[in-house]
mmJSON file of the N, C-alpha and C atoms, coordinates in Angstrom:
{"data_MODEL":{"atom_site":{
"group_PDB":["ATOM","ATOM","ATOM","ATOM","ATOM","ATOM","ATOM","ATOM","ATOM","ATOM","ATOM","ATOM","ATOM","ATOM","ATOM","ATOM","ATOM","ATOM","ATOM","ATOM","ATOM","ATOM","ATOM","ATOM","ATOM","ATOM","ATOM","ATOM","ATOM","ATOM","ATOM","ATOM","ATOM","ATOM","ATOM","ATOM","ATOM","ATOM","ATOM","ATOM","ATOM","ATOM","ATOM","ATOM","ATOM","ATOM","ATOM","ATOM","ATOM","ATOM","ATOM","ATOM","ATOM","ATOM","ATOM","ATOM","ATOM","ATOM","ATOM","ATOM","ATOM","ATOM","ATOM","ATOM","ATOM","ATOM","ATOM","ATOM","ATOM","ATOM","ATOM","ATOM","ATOM","ATOM","ATOM","ATOM","ATOM","ATOM","ATOM","ATOM","ATOM","ATOM","ATOM","ATOM","ATOM","ATOM","ATOM","ATOM","ATOM","ATOM","ATOM","ATOM","ATOM","ATOM","ATOM","ATOM","ATOM","ATOM","ATOM","ATOM","ATOM","ATOM","ATOM","ATOM","ATOM","ATOM","ATOM","ATOM","ATOM","ATOM","ATOM","ATOM","ATOM","ATOM","ATOM","ATOM","ATOM","ATOM","ATOM","ATOM","ATOM","ATOM","ATOM","ATOM","ATOM","ATOM","ATOM","ATOM","ATOM","ATOM","ATOM","ATOM","ATOM","ATOM","ATOM","ATOM","ATOM","ATOM","ATOM","ATOM","ATOM","ATOM","ATOM","ATOM","ATOM","ATOM","ATOM","ATOM","ATOM","ATOM","ATOM","ATOM","ATOM","ATOM","ATOM","ATOM","ATOM","ATOM","ATOM","ATOM","ATOM","ATOM","ATOM","ATOM","ATOM","ATOM","ATOM","ATOM","ATOM","ATOM","ATOM","ATOM","ATOM","ATOM","ATOM","ATOM","ATOM","ATOM","ATOM","ATOM","ATOM","ATOM","ATOM","ATOM","ATOM","ATOM","ATOM","ATOM","ATOM","ATOM","ATOM","ATOM","ATOM","ATOM","ATOM","ATOM","ATOM","ATOM","ATOM","ATOM","ATOM","ATOM","ATOM","ATOM"],
"id":[1,2,3,4,5,6,7,8,9,10,11,12,13,14,15,16,17,18,19,20,21,22,23,24,25,26,27,28,29,30,31,32,33,34,35,36,37,38,39,40,41,42,43,44,45,46,47,48,49,50,51,52,53,54,55,56,57,58,59,60,61,62,63,64,65,66,67,68,69,70,71,72,73,74,75,76,77,78,79,80,81,82,83,84,85,86,87,88,89,90,91,92,93,94,95,96,97,98,99,100,101,102,103,104,105,106,107,108,109,110,111,112,113,114,115,116,117,118,119,120,121,122,123,124,125,126,127,128,129,130,131,132,133,134,135,136,137,138,139,140,141,142,143,144,145,146,147,148,149,150,151,152,153,154,155,156,157,158,159,160,161,162,163,164,165,166,167,168,169,170,171,172,173,174,175,176,177,178,179,180,181,182,183,184,185,186,187,188,189,190,191,192,193,194,195,196,197,198,199,200,201,202,203,204],
"type_symbol":["N","C","C","N","C","C","N","C","C","N","C","C","N","C","C","N","C","C","N","C","C","N","C","C","N","C","C","N","C","C","N","C","C","N","C","C","N","C","C","N","C","C","N","C","C","N","C","C","N","C","C","N","C","C","N","C","C","N","C","C","N","C","C","N","C","C","N","C","C","N","C","C","N","C","C","N","C","C","N","C","C","N","C","C","N","C","C","N","C","C","N","C","C","N","C","C","N","C","C","N","C","C","N","C","C","N","C","C","N","C","C","N","C","C","N","C","C","N","C","C","N","C","C","N","C","C","N","C","C","N","C","C","N","C","C","N","C","C","N","C","C","N","C","C","N","C","C","N","C","C","N","C","C","N","C","C","N","C","C","N","C","C","N","C","C","N","C","C","N","C","C","N","C","C","N","C","C","N","C","C","N","C","C","N","C","C","N","C","C","N","C","C","N","C","C","N","C","C","N","C","C","N","C","C"],
"label_atom_id":["N","CA","C","N","CA","C","N","CA","C","N","CA","C","N","CA","C","N","CA","C","N","CA","C","N","CA","C","N","CA","C","N","CA","C","N","CA","C","N","CA","C","N","CA","C","N","CA","C","N","CA","C","N","CA","C","N","CA","C","N","CA","C","N","CA","C","N","CA","C","N","CA","C","N","CA","C","N","CA","C","N","CA","C","N","CA","C","N","CA","C","N","CA","C","N","CA","C","N","CA","C","N","CA","C","N","CA","C","N","CA","C","N","CA","C","N","CA","C","N","CA","C","N","CA","C","N","CA","C","N","CA","C","N","CA","C","N","CA","C","N","CA","C","N","CA","C","N","CA","C","N","CA","C","N","CA","C","N","CA","C","N","CA","C","N","CA","C","N","CA","C","N","CA","C","N","CA","C","N","CA","C","N","CA","C","N","CA","C","N","CA","C","N","CA","C","N","CA","C","N","CA","C","N","CA","C","N","CA","C","N","CA","C","N","CA","C","N","CA","C","N","CA","C","N","CA","C","N","CA","C","N","CA","C","N","CA","C"],
"label_alt_id":[null,null,null,null,null,null,null,null,null,null,null,null,null,null,null,null,null,null,null,null,null,null,null,null,null,null,null,null,null,null,null,null,null,null,null,null,null,null,null,null,null,null,null,null,null,null,null,null,null,null,null,null,null,null,null,null,null,null,null,null,null,null,null,null,null,null,null,null,null,null,null,null,null,null,null,null,null,null,null,null,null,null,null,null,null,null,null,null,null,null,null,null,null,null,null,null,null,null,null,null,null,null,null,null,null,null,null,null,null,null,null,null,null,null,null,null,null,null,null,null,null,null,null,null,null,null,null,null,null,null,null,null,null,null,null,null,null,null,null,null,null,null,null,null,null,null,null,null,null,null,null,null,null,null,null,null,null,null,null,null,null,null,null,null,null,null,null,null,null,null,null,null,null,null,null,null,null,null,null,null,null,null,null,null,null,null,null,null,null,null,null,null,null,null,null,null,null,null,null,null,null,null,null,null],
"label_comp_id":["UNK","UNK","UNK","UNK","UNK","UNK","UNK","UNK","UNK","UNK","UNK","UNK","UNK","UNK","UNK","UNK","UNK","UNK","UNK","UNK","UNK","UNK","UNK","UNK","UNK","UNK","UNK","UNK","UNK","UNK","UNK","UNK","UNK","UNK","UNK","UNK","UNK","UNK","UNK","UNK","UNK","UNK","UNK","UNK","UNK","UNK","UNK","UNK","UNK","UNK","UNK","UNK","UNK","UNK","UNK","UNK","UNK","UNK","UNK","UNK","UNK","UNK","UNK","UNK","UNK","UNK","UNK","UNK","UNK","UNK","UNK","UNK","UNK","UNK","UNK","UNK","UNK","UNK","UNK","UNK","UNK","UNK","UNK","UNK","UNK","UNK","UNK","UNK","UNK","UNK","UNK","UNK","UNK","UNK","UNK","UNK","UNK","UNK","UNK","UNK","UNK","UNK","UNK","UNK","UNK","UNK","UNK","UNK","UNK","UNK","UNK","UNK","UNK","UNK","UNK","UNK","UNK","UNK","UNK","UNK","UNK","UNK","UNK","UNK","UNK","UNK","UNK","UNK","UNK","UNK","UNK","UNK","UNK","UNK","UNK","UNK","UNK","UNK","UNK","UNK","UNK","UNK","UNK","UNK","UNK","UNK","UNK","UNK","UNK","UNK","UNK","UNK","UNK","UNK","UNK","UNK","UNK","UNK","UNK","UNK","UNK","UNK","UNK","UNK","UNK","UNK","UNK","UNK","UNK","UNK","UNK","UNK","UNK","UNK","UNK","UNK","UNK","UNK","UNK","UNK","UNK","UNK","UNK","UNK","UNK","UNK","UNK","UNK","UNK","UNK","UNK","UNK","UNK","UNK","UNK","UNK","UNK","UNK","UNK","UNK","UNK","UNK","UNK","UNK"],
"label_asym_id":["A","A","A","A","A","A","A","A","A","A","A","A","A","A","A","A","A","A","A","A","A","A","A","A","A","A","A","A","A","A","A","A","A","A","A","A","A","A","A","A","A","A","A","A","A","A","A","A","A","A","A","A","A","A","A","A","A","A","A","A","A","A","A","A","A","A","A","A","A","A","A","A","A","A","A","A","A","A","A","A","A","A","A","A","A","A","A","A","A","A","A","A","A","A","A","A","A","A","A","A","A","A","A","A","A","A","A","A","A","A","A","A","A","A","A","A","A","A","A","A","A","A","A","A","A","A","A","A","A","A","A","A","A","A","A","A","A","A","A","A","A","A","A","A","A","A","A","A","A","A","A","A","A","A","A","A","A","A","A","A","A","A","A","A","A","A","A","A","A","A","A","A","A","A","A","A","A","A","A","A","A","A","A","A","A","A","A","A","A","A","A","A","A","A","A","A","A","A","A","A","A","A","A","A"],
"label_entity_id":["1","1","1","1","1","1","1","1","1","1","1","1","1","1","1","1","1","1","1","1","1","1","1","1","1","1","1","1","1","1","1","1","1","1","1","1","1","1","1","1","1","1","1","1","1","1","1","1","1","1","1","1","1","1","1","1","1","1","1","1","1","1","1","1","1","1","1","1","1","1","1","1","1","1","1","1","1","1","1","1","1","1","1","1","1","1","1","1","1","1","1","1","1","1","1","1","1","1","1","1","1","1","1","1","1","1","1","1","1","1","1","1","1","1","1","1","1","1","1","1","1","1","1","1","1","1","1","1","1","1","1","1","1","1","1","1","1","1","1","1","1","1","1","1","1","1","1","1","1","1","1","1","1","1","1","1","1","1","1","1","1","1","1","1","1","1","1","1","1","1","1","1","1","1","1","1","1","1","1","1","1","1","1","1","1","1","1","1","1","1","1","1","1","1","1","1","1","1","1","1","1","1","1","1"],
"label_seq_id":[1,1,1,2,2,2,3,3,3,4,4,4,5,5,5,6,6,6,7,7,7,8,8,8,9,9,9,10,10,10,11,11,11,12,12,12,13,13,13,14,14,14,15,15,15,16,16,16,17,17,17,18,18,18,19,19,19,20,20,20,21,21,21,22,22,22,23,23,23,24,24,24,25,25,25,26,26,26,27,27,27,28,28,28,29,29,29,30,30,30,31,31,31,32,32,32,33,33,33,34,34,34,35,35,35,36,36,36,37,37,37,38,38,38,39,39,39,40,40,40,41,41,41,42,42,42,43,43,43,44,44,44,45,45,45,46,46,46,47,47,47,48,48,48,49,49,49,50,50,50,51,51,51,52,52,52,53,53,53,54,54,54,55,55,55,56,56,56,57,57,57,58,58,58,59,59,59,60,60,60,61,61,61,62,62,62,63,63,63,64,64,64,65,65,65,66,66,66,67,67,67,68,68,68],
"pdbx_PDB_ins_code":[null,null,null,null,null,null,null,null,null,null,null,null,null,null,null,null,null,null,null,null,null,null,null,null,null,null,null,null,null,null,null,null,null,null,null,null,null,null,null,null,null,null,null,null,null,null,null,null,null,null,null,null,null,null,null,null,null,null,null,null,null,null,null,null,null,null,null,null,null,null,null,null,null,null,null,null,null,null,null,null,null,null,null,null,null,null,null,null,null,null,null,null,null,null,null,null,null,null,null,null,null,null,null,null,null,null,null,null,null,null,null,null,null,null,null,null,null,null,null,null,null,null,null,null,null,null,null,null,null,null,null,null,null,null,null,null,null,null,null,null,null,null,null,null,null,null,null,null,null,null,null,null,null,null,null,null,null,null,null,null,null,null,null,null,null,null,null,null,null,null,null,null,null,null,null,null,null,null,null,null,null,null,null,null,null,null,null,null,null,null,null,null,null,null,null,null,null,null,null,null,null,null,null,null],
"Cartn_x":[15.446,14.94,13.774,12.669,11.472,11.464,11.259,11.261,10.205,10.594,9.65,9.709,10.277,10.364,9.692,8.856,8.184,9.05,8.554,9.306,9.577,8.579,8.765,9.814,9.772,10.739,12.148,12.302,13.616,14.147,13.297,13.725,14.169,13.412,13.764,15.121,15.372,16.648,17.817,17.634,18.709,18.992,17.941,18.135,18.845,18.467,19.14,20.61,20.901,22.284,23.095,22.489,23.178,23.432,22.452,22.622,23.714,23.708,24.733,26.119,26.258,27.547,27.993,27.071,27.416,27.879,27.16,27.538,28.928,29.241,30.551,31.663,31.487,32.564,32.74,31.753,31.928,32.57,32.705,33.345,32.394,31.108,30.131,30.053,30.054,30.044,31.326,32.156,33.443,33.606,34.659,34.961,34.031,33.808,32.98,31.544,30.895,29.528,29.483,30.515,30.571,30.707,31.554,31.71,30.429,29.734,28.452,27.451,27.426,26.525,26.874,28.158,28.567,28.179,28.397,28.025,26.512,25.766,24.305,23.822,24.45,24.106,24.392,25.505,25.823,24.795,24.349,23.31,22.008,21.65,20.437,20.532,21.672,21.846,21.772,22.434,22.43,21.031,20.326,18.978,18.01,18.205,17.307,17.603,18.856,19.193,18.651,18.614,18.112,16.635,16.023,14.596,14.245,15.19,14.958,15.601,14.811,15.308,15.122,16.23,16.116,15.317,15.398,14.642,13.139,12.725,11.299,10.767,11.578,11.118,10.985,11.861,11.792,10.524,10.085,8.894,7.636,7.781,6.628,6.106,6.973,6.58,6.82,5.99,6.154,5.566,6.395,5.914,5.834,6.147,6.112,4.662,4.264,2.896,2.818,1.72,1.542,0.773,1.188,0.514,-0.482,-1.673,-2.71,-2.895],
"Cartn_y":[-15.044,-15.01,-14.036,-14.553,-13.748,-13.172,-11.857,-11.266,-11.917,-12.218,-12.798,-12.11,-10.902,-10.151,-8.799,-8.462,-7.177,-6.079,-4.852,-3.694,-3.748,-4.091,-4.143,-5.189,-6.323,-7.387,-6.929,-6.229,-5.733,-4.699,-3.802,-2.775,-3.409,-4.387,-5.072,-5.755,-6.382,-7.068,-6.094,-4.944,-3.948,-3.406,-3.144,-2.653,-3.69,-4.955,-6.01,-6.121,-6.006,-6.057,-4.914,-3.727,-2.577,-2.79,-3.336,-3.614,-4.654,-5.711,-6.749,-6.18,-5.34,-4.719,-3.819,-3.041,-2.169,-2.979,-4.054,-4.884,-5.488,-5.896,-6.503,-5.46,-4.367,-3.393,-2.513,-2.462,-1.724,-2.605,-3.887,-4.796,-5.387,-5.129,-5.684,-7.199,-7.689,-9.125,-9.433,-10.289,-10.59,-12.098,-12.466,-13.88,-14.543,-15.822,-16.61,-16.097,-15.769,-15.223,-13.922,-13.103,-11.864,-12.119,-13.075,-13.415,-13.994,-14.798,-15.348,-14.221,-13.228,-12.088,-11.301,-11.094,-10.346,-11.106,-12.406,-13.208,-13.192,-13.355,-13.318,-11.942,-10.893,-9.543,-9.347,-9.914,-9.829,-10.544,-11.7,-12.445,-11.646,-11.072,-10.246,-9.071,-8.412,-7.257,-7.665,-8.744,-9.212,-9.608,-10.368,-10.8,-9.623,-8.616,-7.459,-6.617,-6.581,-5.812,-6.449,-7.775,-8.453,-8.837,-8.576,-8.861,-10.334,-11.194,-12.623,-13.378,-14.247,-15.075,-16.539,-17.29,-18.698,-19.531,-19.197,-19.954,-19.782,-18.609,-18.385,-19.331,-19.617,-20.519,-21.943,-22.329,-23.68,-23.907,-22.865,-23.011,-22.456,-21.938,-21.443,-20.104,-19.294,-17.992,-16.902,-15.863,-14.725,-13.506,-12.53,-11.309,-10.147,-10.403,-9.366,-9.151,-7.894,-7.608,-7.787,-8.326,-8.565,-7.412,-7.032,-5.969,-6.585,-5.999,-6.505,-5.581],
"Cartn_z":[102.858,104.227,104.291,104.683,104.836,106.262,106.414,107.766,108.664,109.892,110.844,112.205,112.243,113.495,113.336,114.301,114.298,114.877,114.796,115.257,116.756,117.536,118.991,119.368,118.714,118.974,118.636,117.516,117.105,118.092,118.565,119.515,120.828,121.304,122.545,122.413,121.282,121.074,121.026,120.374,120.321,121.72,122.489,123.858,124.721,124.595,125.35,124.947,123.668,123.205,123.795,123.879,124.465,125.952,126.652,128.083,128.303,127.496,127.624,127.37,126.342,126.041,127.191,127.745,128.868,130.072,130.383,131.523,131.344,130.129,129.889,129.901,129.159,129.026,130.261,131.142,132.39,133.456,133.172,134.11,135.13,134.997,135.931,135.805,134.577,134.32,133.543,134.105,133.478,133.291,132.611,132.424,131.425,131.634,130.724,130.645,131.783,131.665,130.853,130.973,130.21,128.725,128.366,126.949,126.375,127.156,126.705,126.462,127.36,127.171,125.914,125.661,124.469,123.204,123.184,122.014,121.812,122.89,122.808,122.34,122.838,122.395,120.918,120.436,119.012,118.161,118.627,117.902,117.901,119.047,119.114,118.149,118.116,117.243,115.773,115.427,114.04,113.581,114.417,114.018,113.936,114.785,114.706,113.469,113.026,111.829,110.556,110.51,109.314,109.432,110.577,110.819,110.663,110.948,110.791,111.944,112.58,113.665,113.273,113.142,112.754,113.759,115.031,116.035,115.863,115.404,115.169,114.093,113.073,112.023,112.548,113.477,114.037,114.849,115.58,116.413,115.742,114.517,113.774,114.265,114.837,115.371,114.333,114.352,113.463,114.152,114.501,115.154,114.17,112.915,111.894,111.447,111.429,110.977,109.465,109.011,107.589,106.97,105.763,105.033,104.073,104.033,103.135,101.966],
"occupancy":[1.0,1.0,1.0,1.0,1.0,1.0,1.0,1.0,1.0,1.0,1.0,1.0,1.0,1.0,1.0,1.0,1.0,1.0,1.0,1.0,1.0,1.0,1.0,1.0,1.0,1.0,1.0,1.0,1.0,1.0,1.0,1.0,1.0,1.0,1.0,1.0,1.0,1.0,1.0,1.0,1.0,1.0,1.0,1.0,1.0,1.0,1.0,1.0,1.0,1.0,1.0,1.0,1.0,1.0,1.0,1.0,1.0,1.0,1.0,1.0,1.0,1.0,1.0,1.0,1.0,1.0,1.0,1.0,1.0,1.0,1.0,1.0,1.0,1.0,1.0,1.0,1.0,1.0,1.0,1.0,1.0,1.0,1.0,1.0,1.0,1.0,1.0,1.0,1.0,1.0,1.0,1.0,1.0,1.0,1.0,1.0,1.0,1.0,1.0,1.0,1.0,1.0,1.0,1.0,1.0,1.0,1.0,1.0,1.0,1.0,1.0,1.0,1.0,1.0,1.0,1.0,1.0,1.0,1.0,1.0,1.0,1.0,1.0,1.0,1.0,1.0,1.0,1.0,1.0,1.0,1.0,1.0,1.0,1.0,1.0,1.0,1.0,1.0,1.0,1.0,1.0,1.0,1.0,1.0,1.0,1.0,1.0,1.0,1.0,1.0,1.0,1.0,1.0,1.0,1.0,1.0,1.0,1.0,1.0,1.0,1.0,1.0,1.0,1.0,1.0,1.0,1.0,1.0,1.0,1.0,1.0,1.0,1.0,1.0,1.0,1.0,1.0,1.0,1.0,1.0,1.0,1.0,1.0,1.0,1.0,1.0,1.0,1.0,1.0,1.0,1.0,1.0,1.0,1.0,1.0,1.0,1.0,1.0,1.0,1.0,1.0,1.0,1.0,1.0],
"B_iso_or_equiv":[0.0,0.0,0.0,0.0,0.0,0.0,0.0,0.0,0.0,0.0,0.0,0.0,0.0,0.0,0.0,0.0,0.0,0.0,0.0,0.0,0.0,0.0,0.0,0.0,0.0,0.0,0.0,0.0,0.0,0.0,0.0,0.0,0.0,0.0,0.0,0.0,0.0,0.0,0.0,0.0,0.0,0.0,0.0,0.0,0.0,0.0,0.0,0.0,0.0,0.0,0.0,0.0,0.0,0.0,0.0,0.0,0.0,0.0,0.0,0.0,0.0,0.0,0.0,0.0,0.0,0.0,0.0,0.0,0.0,0.0,0.0,0.0,0.0,0.0,0.0,0.0,0.0,0.0,0.0,0.0,0.0,0.0,0.0,0.0,0.0,0.0,0.0,0.0,0.0,0.0,0.0,0.0,0.0,0.0,0.0,0.0,0.0,0.0,0.0,0.0,0.0,0.0,0.0,0.0,0.0,0.0,0.0,0.0,0.0,0.0,0.0,0.0,0.0,0.0,0.0,0.0,0.0,0.0,0.0,0.0,0.0,0.0,0.0,0.0,0.0,0.0,0.0,0.0,0.0,0.0,0.0,0.0,0.0,0.0,0.0,0.0,0.0,0.0,0.0,0.0,0.0,0.0,0.0,0.0,0.0,0.0,0.0,0.0,0.0,0.0,0.0,0.0,0.0,0.0,0.0,0.0,0.0,0.0,0.0,0.0,0.0,0.0,0.0,0.0,0.0,0.0,0.0,0.0,0.0,0.0,0.0,0.0,0.0,0.0,0.0,0.0,0.0,0.0,0.0,0.0,0.0,0.0,0.0,0.0,0.0,0.0,0.0,0.0,0.0,0.0,0.0,0.0,0.0,0.0,0.0,0.0,0.0,0.0,0.0,0.0,0.0,0.0,0.0,0.0],
"pdbx_formal_charge":[null,null,null,null,null,null,null,null,null,null,null,null,null,null,null,null,null,null,null,null,null,null,null,null,null,null,null,null,null,null,null,null,null,null,null,null,null,null,null,null,null,null,null,null,null,null,null,null,null,null,null,null,null,null,null,null,null,null,null,null,null,null,null,null,null,null,null,null,null,null,null,null,null,null,null,null,null,null,null,null,null,null,null,null,null,null,null,null,null,null,null,null,null,null,null,null,null,null,null,null,null,null,null,null,null,null,null,null,null,null,null,null,null,null,null,null,null,null,null,null,null,null,null,null,null,null,null,null,null,null,null,null,null,null,null,null,null,null,null,null,null,null,null,null,null,null,null,null,null,null,null,null,null,null,null,null,null,null,null,null,null,null,null,null,null,null,null,null,null,null,null,null,null,null,null,null,null,null,null,null,null,null,null,null,null,null,null,null,null,null,null,null,null,null,null,null,null,null,null,null,null,null,null,null],
"auth_seq_id":[1,1,1,2,2,2,3,3,3,4,4,4,5,5,5,6,6,6,7,7,7,8,8,8,9,9,9,10,10,10,11,11,11,12,12,12,13,13,13,14,14,14,15,15,15,16,16,16,17,17,17,18,18,18,19,19,19,20,20,20,21,21,21,22,22,22,23,23,23,24,24,24,25,25,25,26,26,26,27,27,27,28,28,28,29,29,29,30,30,30,31,31,31,32,32,32,33,33,33,34,34,34,35,35,35,36,36,36,37,37,37,38,38,38,39,39,39,40,40,40,41,41,41,42,42,42,43,43,43,44,44,44,45,45,45,46,46,46,47,47,47,48,48,48,49,49,49,50,50,50,51,51,51,52,52,52,53,53,53,54,54,54,55,55,55,56,56,56,57,57,57,58,58,58,59,59,59,60,60,60,61,61,61,62,62,62,63,63,63,64,64,64,65,65,65,66,66,66,67,67,67,68,68,68],
"auth_comp_id":["UNK","UNK","UNK","UNK","UNK","UNK","UNK","UNK","UNK","UNK","UNK","UNK","UNK","UNK","UNK","UNK","UNK","UNK","UNK","UNK","UNK","UNK","UNK","UNK","UNK","UNK","UNK","UNK","UNK","UNK","UNK","UNK","UNK","UNK","UNK","UNK","UNK","UNK","UNK","UNK","UNK","UNK","UNK","UNK","UNK","UNK","UNK","UNK","UNK","UNK","UNK","UNK","UNK","UNK","UNK","UNK","UNK","UNK","UNK","UNK","UNK","UNK","UNK","UNK","UNK","UNK","UNK","UNK","UNK","UNK","UNK","UNK","UNK","UNK","UNK","UNK","UNK","UNK","UNK","UNK","UNK","UNK","UNK","UNK","UNK","UNK","UNK","UNK","UNK","UNK","UNK","UNK","UNK","UNK","UNK","UNK","UNK","UNK","UNK","UNK","UNK","UNK","UNK","UNK","UNK","UNK","UNK","UNK","UNK","UNK","UNK","UNK","UNK","UNK","UNK","UNK","UNK","UNK","UNK","UNK","UNK","UNK","UNK","UNK","UNK","UNK","UNK","UNK","UNK","UNK","UNK","UNK","UNK","UNK","UNK","UNK","UNK","UNK","UNK","UNK","UNK","UNK","UNK","UNK","UNK","UNK","UNK","UNK","UNK","UNK","UNK","UNK","UNK","UNK","UNK","UNK","UNK","UNK","UNK","UNK","UNK","UNK","UNK","UNK","UNK","UNK","UNK","UNK","UNK","UNK","UNK","UNK","UNK","UNK","UNK","UNK","UNK","UNK","UNK","UNK","UNK","UNK","UNK","UNK","UNK","UNK","UNK","UNK","UNK","UNK","UNK","UNK","UNK","UNK","UNK","UNK","UNK","UNK","UNK","UNK","UNK","UNK","UNK","UNK"],
"auth_asym_id":["A","A","A","A","A","A","A","A","A","A","A","A","A","A","A","A","A","A","A","A","A","A","A","A","A","A","A","A","A","A","A","A","A","A","A","A","A","A","A","A","A","A","A","A","A","A","A","A","A","A","A","A","A","A","A","A","A","A","A","A","A","A","A","A","A","A","A","A","A","A","A","A","A","A","A","A","A","A","A","A","A","A","A","A","A","A","A","A","A","A","A","A","A","A","A","A","A","A","A","A","A","A","A","A","A","A","A","A","A","A","A","A","A","A","A","A","A","A","A","A","A","A","A","A","A","A","A","A","A","A","A","A","A","A","A","A","A","A","A","A","A","A","A","A","A","A","A","A","A","A","A","A","A","A","A","A","A","A","A","A","A","A","A","A","A","A","A","A","A","A","A","A","A","A","A","A","A","A","A","A","A","A","A","A","A","A","A","A","A","A","A","A","A","A","A","A","A","A","A","A","A","A","A","A"],
"auth_atom_id":["N","CA","C","N","CA","C","N","CA","C","N","CA","C","N","CA","C","N","CA","C","N","CA","C","N","CA","C","N","CA","C","N","CA","C","N","CA","C","N","CA","C","N","CA","C","N","CA","C","N","CA","C","N","CA","C","N","CA","C","N","CA","C","N","CA","C","N","CA","C","N","CA","C","N","CA","C","N","CA","C","N","CA","C","N","CA","C","N","CA","C","N","CA","C","N","CA","C","N","CA","C","N","CA","C","N","CA","C","N","CA","C","N","CA","C","N","CA","C","N","CA","C","N","CA","C","N","CA","C","N","CA","C","N","CA","C","N","CA","C","N","CA","C","N","CA","C","N","CA","C","N","CA","C","N","CA","C","N","CA","C","N","CA","C","N","CA","C","N","CA","C","N","CA","C","N","CA","C","N","CA","C","N","CA","C","N","CA","C","N","CA","C","N","CA","C","N","CA","C","N","CA","C","N","CA","C","N","CA","C","N","CA","C","N","CA","C","N","CA","C","N","CA","C","N","CA","C","N","CA","C","N","CA","C","N","CA","C"],
"pdbx_PDB_model_num":[1,1,1,1,1,1,1,1,1,1,1,1,1,1,1,1,1,1,1,1,1,1,1,1,1,1,1,1,1,1,1,1,1,1,1,1,1,1,1,1,1,1,1,1,1,1,1,1,1,1,1,1,1,1,1,1,1,1,1,1,1,1,1,1,1,1,1,1,1,1,1,1,1,1,1,1,1,1,1,1,1,1,1,1,1,1,1,1,1,1,1,1,1,1,1,1,1,1,1,1,1,1,1,1,1,1,1,1,1,1,1,1,1,1,1,1,1,1,1,1,1,1,1,1,1,1,1,1,1,1,1,1,1,1,1,1,1,1,1,1,1,1,1,1,1,1,1,1,1,1,1,1,1,1,1,1,1,1,1,1,1,1,1,1,1,1,1,1,1,1,1,1,1,1,1,1,1,1,1,1,1,1,1,1,1,1,1,1,1,1,1,1,1,1,1,1,1,1,1,1,1,1,1,1]
}}}
């Protein structure tokens, strides 16, 4: 897997995952919508840790800066 996520994209995803986790575990969002947020947050966290997003490859997107 070739990295296709830049630093800013990774930071945004980690912050969103933290917000989603807070909303779920504080009880603000519960039930099915809460579980969807937790799963989405987990996906965001996982993709930011490995610097690779499968959806980016499908649409041909790359936010990773290239080194020359």
